[in-house]
C-alpha positions in Angstrom: -0.9 -1.6 9.6 -0.9 -5.2 8.3 2.9 -6.4 8.3 3.7 -10.1 8.4 5.1 -11.6 11.6 8.5 -12.2 11.6 8.4 -15.8 12.1 6.1 -16.0 9.0 8.7 -14.2 6.8 11.6 -16.8 8.4 9.3 -19.8 7.5 8.7 -18.5 3.8 12.2 -17.6 3.2 13.5 -21.1 4.4 10.8 -23.1 2.6 11.9 -21.1 -0.8 15.4 -21.9 -0.2 14.5 -25.6 0.4 12.0 -26.2 -2.3 13.1 -23.8 -4.9 16.3 -23.6 -7.2 17.0 -20.5 -9.2 20.0 -20.6 -12.1 22.0 -17.6 -10.5 24.3 -17.1 -7.8 23.0 -17.7 -4.1 23.2 -14.1 -3.3 21.0 -13.0 -6.1 18.5 -15.8 -5.5 18.2 -14.4 -1.9 17.5 -11.0 -3.3 14.7 -12.5 -5.6 13.4 -14.9 -2.8 13.1 -11.6 -0.3 10.8 -10.0 -3.2 8.9 -13.2 -3.6 8.1 -13.2 0.3 6.6 -9.7 -0.2 4.3 -10.9 -3.0 3.4 -14.1 -0.7 2.6 -11.8 2.4 0.2 -9.6 0.2 -1.4 -12.3 -1.4 -1.6 -14.5 1.5 0.6 -17.6 -0.7 3.4 -19.7 0.6 3.9 -19.8 4.5 1.1 -17.0 4.9 -1.3 -19.8 4.3 -4.4 -17.3 3.2 -3.4 -14.7 5.7 -2.6 -11.3 3.9 -0.3 -8.8 5.2 -1.0 -6.1 2.6 1.6 -3.6 4.2 4.7 -5.5 4.4 7.4 -3.9 2.8 10.7 -5.0 1.3 12.4 -3.3 4.4 10.3 -5.2 7.0 11.4 -8.6 5.0 15.0 -7.0 5.1 14.7 -6.5 8.8 12.9 -9.8 10.0 15.7 -11.7 8.1 18.5 -9.8 10.1 19.7 -8.2 6.8 21.3 -4.7 6.8 19.3 -2.4 4.8 21.9 -0.4 3.2 23.8 -3.8 2.1 20.6 -5.3 0.4 19.8 -1.9 -1.4 23.4 -1.7 -2.4 23.6 -5.5 -3.8 20.2 -4.9 -5.8 21.5 -1.4 -7.0 24.7 -3.1 -8.1 23.0 -5.6 -10.5 21.2 -2.6 -12.1 24.3 -0.6 -12.3 25.8 -3.4 -14.4 23.0 -3.8 -16.9 23.1 0.0 -17.4 27.0 0.1 -17.7 26.5 -2.7 -20.5 24.4 -0.3 -22.2 27.0 2.6 -22.1 29.5 0.5 -22.9 27.9 -0.5 -26.3 26.6 3.0 -27.0 30.2 4.0 -26.7 31.0 1.5 -29.3 32.3 -1.8 -27.5 30.8 -4.9 -29.3 30.0 -6.6 -26.3 28.6 -10.3 -27.6 28.1 -11.5 -24.1 25.7 -10.1 -21.4 28.6 -9.5 -18.9 30.1 -7.2 -16.5 33.6 -5.5 -16.7 35.0 -8.5 -14.6 33.1 -10.9 -17.4 30.7 -12.0 -14.9 27.3 -12.5 -16.3 24.5 -9.8 -15.6 22.1 -10.8 -12.9 24.9 -13.8 -12.4 22.8 -16.4 -14.8 25.3 -18.5 -16.4 23.4 -18.7 -19.6 24.5 -15.4 -20.6 28.0 -16.8 -20.8 26.9 -19.3 -23.4 24.6 -17.3 -25.2 26.2 -14.8 -27.7 24.0 -11.7 -28.8 23.9 -8.7 -31.0 24.7 -5.6 -28.5 22.9 -3.2 -30.6 19.9 -5.2 -30.5 20.1 -5.7 -26.9 19.8 -2.1 -26.4 16.9 -2.1 -28.6 15.1 -4.5 -26.0 16.3 -2.5 -23.2 14.6 0.4 -24.7 11.2 -1.4 -25.7 11.3 -3.1 -22.3 11.9 0.1 -20.5 9.0 1.8 -21.8 6.4 -1.1 -21.8 5.3 0.0 -18.2 5.2 3.8 -19.0 1.9 5.3 -18.3 2.1 7.7 -21.2 3.0 5.1 -23.7 0.0 2.7 -22.5 -2.3 5.5 -22.7 -1.2 6.0 -26.6 -1.6 2.2 -27.1 -5.3 2.8 -25.8 -5.9 5.7 -28.0 -4.8 4.0 -30.9 -5.9 0.3 -30.4 -9.0 1.1 -28.4 -8.0 -0.8 -25.4 -8.2 -0.6 -21.8 -4.6 -1.0 -20.6 -4.1 0.1 -17.0 -1.0 1.8 -15.4 0.5 4.0 -12.8 3.7 4.6 -11.4 5.9 4.2 -8.4 6.1 7.4 -5.8 7.8 8.2 -2.8 5.4 8.0 0.0 5.0 8.7 3.6 3.5 5.3 5.4 2.4 7.6 8.3 0.3 9.9 6.0 -1.0 6.7 4.3 -2.3 5.0 7.7 -3.7 8.4 8.6 -5.6 8.4 5.2 -7.0 4.7 5.8 -5.2 3.6 2.6 -2.8 0.8 2.3 -0.3 -0.9 -0.1 -2.9 -3.2 -1.8 -5.5 -0.1 -2.2 -2.8 2.2 -3.8 -1.7 -0.5 -6.1 -5.1 -1.7 -7.4 -7.4 1.3 -7.4 -8.0 4.3 -9.8 -6.1 7.1 -8.1 -5.4 9.3 -11.2 -7.7 12.1 -10.3 -6.5 11.8 -6.3 -2.6 12.3 -7.3 -2.4 16.0 -6.6 -4.6 15.6 -3.3 -2.1 12.9 -2.1 0.8 15.4 -3.1 -1.0 18.2 -0.9 -1.3 16.1 1.7 2.1 14.7 2.1 1.5 11.3 1.2 3.6 11.5 -2.1 6.9 13.2 -1.3 8.0 15.2 -4.3 11.6 16.0 -3.8 13.3 12.5 -3.0 16.8 14.2 -2.7 15.7 15.4 0.8 14.9 11.9 1.9 17.5 9.5 3.9 15.4 6.4 3.6 18.0 4.7 5.7 17.1 7.1 8.7 13.2 7.0 7.5 11.9 3.7 7.7 8.3 5.2 7.4 9.3 6.3 3.8 8.5 3.9 0.7 8.9 3.6 -3.2 5.2 2.7 -3.7 3.3 2.0 -6.9 0.3 3.7 -7.2 -2.0 2.7 -10.1 -3.5 5.5 -11.8 -6.1 3.5 -13.8 -7.2 0.1 -13.6 -7.3 -2.3 -16.5 -5.3 -4.8 -18.8 -1.9 -5.6 -18.0 1.1 -6.7 -20.0 3.2 -9.9 -20.0 6.7 -10.1 -19.1 7.3 -13.3 -20.9 5.3 -11.6 -24.0 7.7 -8.9 -24.0 10.8 -11.7 -24.2 9.1 -13.9 -26.9 7.6 -10.9 -29.1 10.8 -9.3 -29.0 12.6 -12.4 -29.8 10.4 -13.2 -32.6 9.7 -9.9 -34.3 13.2 -8.4 -33.9 15.8 -11.0 -32.4 16.7 -13.1 -29.5 19.1 -10.4 -28.2 16.1 -7.7 -28.5 14.0 -10.2 -26.1 16.9 -10.8 -23.8 17.4 -7.0 -23.7 13.5 -6.9 -22.7 14.1 -9.5 -20.0 17.0 -7.1 -18.6 14.6 -4.3 -18.7 12.3 -6.1 -16.4 15.3 -7.2 -13.9 16.0 -3.4 -13.4 12.3 -2.9 -13.1 12.1 -5.6 -10.3 15.4 -4.4 -8.5 14.6 -1.1 -8.5 12.0 -1.4 -6.1 14.1 -1.6 -3.3 17.5 0.0 -4.2 19.6 3.2 -3.6 17.6 5.5 -5.9 13.9 6.3 -5.9 13.4 6.2 -9.5 12.1 4.3 -12.5 15.4 3.1 -13.6 14.4 1.1 -16.5 12.5 4.1 -17.8 15.6 6.2 -17.2 17.8 4.0 -19.2 15.4 3.8 -22.3 15.6 7.6 -22.3 19.3 7.5 -22.0 19.3 5.1 -25.0 16.9 7.1 -27.1 19.1 10.2 -26.4 22.7 8.8 -27.0 22.1 5.6 -29.4 21.6 7.0 -33.0 21.5 3.6 -34.5 18.2 2.5 -32.4 15.8 2.5 -35.3 12.5 2.0 -33.0 10.0 4.5 -33.8 7.1 5.5 -31.5 4.8 3.3 -33.7 7.1 0.6 -32.9 7.0 0.9 -29.4 3.1 1.4 -29.1 2.6 -1.8 -31.3 5.0 -3.9 -29.0 3.1 -2.8 -25.9 -0.4 -3.8 -27.7 1.0 -7.3 -28.8 2.3 -7.9 -25.1 -0.9 -6.6 -23.4 -3.0 -9.6 -22.0 -6.4 -10.1 -23.2 -9.4 -9.4 -21.1 -10.3 -12.7 -19.6 -7.0 -14.1 -20.5 -5.2 -13.2 -17.0 -4.9 -17.0 -16.0 -3.9 -18.1 -19.5 -1.0 -15.9 -20.3 2.1 -16.2 -18.3 3.7 -12.9 -16.5 6.7 -14.3 -14.9 8.4 -12.5 -11.9 12.5 -12.6 -12.2 12.0 -15.6 -9.9 9.9 -17.4 -12.4 12.0 -16.5 -15.2 15.1 -18.2 -13.4 13.8 -20.9 -11.6 14.7 -24.2 -12.9 11.9 -27.0 -13.3 12.7 -29.7 -11.3 11.7 -32.6 -13.9 13.0 -30.6 -16.7 16.1 -29.0 -15.4 15.3 -25.8 -17.6 14.2 -22.4 -16.9 11.4 -20.5 -18.4 14.0 -18.0 -19.8 16.1 -21.0 -21.7 12.6 -22.3 -22.6 12.0 -19.1 -24.4 15.3 -18.8 -25.8 15.1 -22.2 -27.3 11.6 -21.5 -28.7 12.8 -18.4 -30.4 15.9 -19.6 -31.9 14.1 -22.8 -33.5 15.5 -25.2 -31.0 14.2 -28.0 -29.3 12.4 -27.7 -25.8 10.5 -29.7 -23.3 6.8 -28.7 -22.6 6.4 -27.8 -18.9 4.2 -25.2 -17.1 5.9 -21.6 -16.2 5.2 -18.5 -14.3 2.8 -18.2 -11.4 -0.1 -18.9 -13.6 1.4 -22.3 -14.4 0.8 -22.1 -18.1 2.2 -24.8 -20.5 4.9 -22.9 -22.2 3.8 -24.8 -25.8 0.4 -23.1 -25.3 1.8 -19.7 -24.6 3.8 -19.9 -27.7 1.1 -21.0 -29.8 -0.8 -17.8 -28.7 2.2 -15.4 -29.3 2.5 -16.9 -33.1 -1.2 -16.5 -33.7 -1.3 -12.9 -32.0 1.9 -11.8 -34.2 0.3 -13.6 -37.5 -2.9 -11.6 -36.9 -0.9 -8.3 -36.4 1.8 -9.0 -39.0 0.0 -11.2 -41.6 2.2 -10.3 -44.7 5.3 -10.7 -42.4 4.4 -14.2 -41.2 3.2 -15.6 -44.7 6.5 -14.7 -45.8 8.2 -16.3 -43.2 6.2 -19.6 -44.0 6.9 -19.5 -47.5 10.6 -19.1 -46.8 10.5 -22.1 -44.5 8.5 -24.3 -46.9 11.3 -23.4 -49.5 
């Protein structure tokens, strides 16, 4: 198996700590950097300098950095639980106008959430939309309605020993077409069906691995925030951001589950004021889909890139999105791994919304001119 050497993992971690600044607490910053290292090792970025180690897992990185796996998983799960608890409290009727936990600490430990006031019910709408944007069943419906080719899949609990015997690796599972092989993978023991029987702390050969069912177009998490913000409200956009945070953190947590999707189902079941239809969800996912050939022109920020402070502008991508949606001034700078100019991205989103909802945007333009 192609697993990154400990020395390279350490070097990449130290480089990130030295060169990158995230607008969150150091402990959360480290958790996100560890996930960045996983991506770097798979793609040959950062300290790996073109050398790809496609089977490197967050567990490998945790061990290489001398961290305790249970503690790291627990810290990530705590951040997820705080977002879910916020949603539960709003469902129960609390008017939580800031994105904070029960102790008054900001979710994801991002100080911006202490400054920004939100409509808590709209945050739930964003959590709902964001929690369903990776749902493959939803994506299939988008493809059917709009004749698009969105790809997708879902994470499964897999046995790494079986994966190696089948001459597969994390990269091939994450990027191939596997929809017609899922039953075979289950029968051969690659996919573990009953996660309740697995103690992942005692079984390092078990991993929560994304398996792509169908190759195709992806969606932009930046677009989810900005489209949600422009189409509904900034609070909806922030809810979509928090859904992505859950989706990021649950890749290595205390639960083998798609916790963003689970939260979306909880909101749908228990929040009667949701006001989001299936058609709304389908349209939302269509709007945030990255068009074919535009993969390098549309940003798709990870949690690290959302919170990374631009050294020259002293601003994060998330704050830039907030300012744009709220009609405030913002500096122009490049965001996400794709290094897209934020202004170009906002212009793209505007045009996409105008073409999809022409009457709505004509009305808005008229009101602005008046």
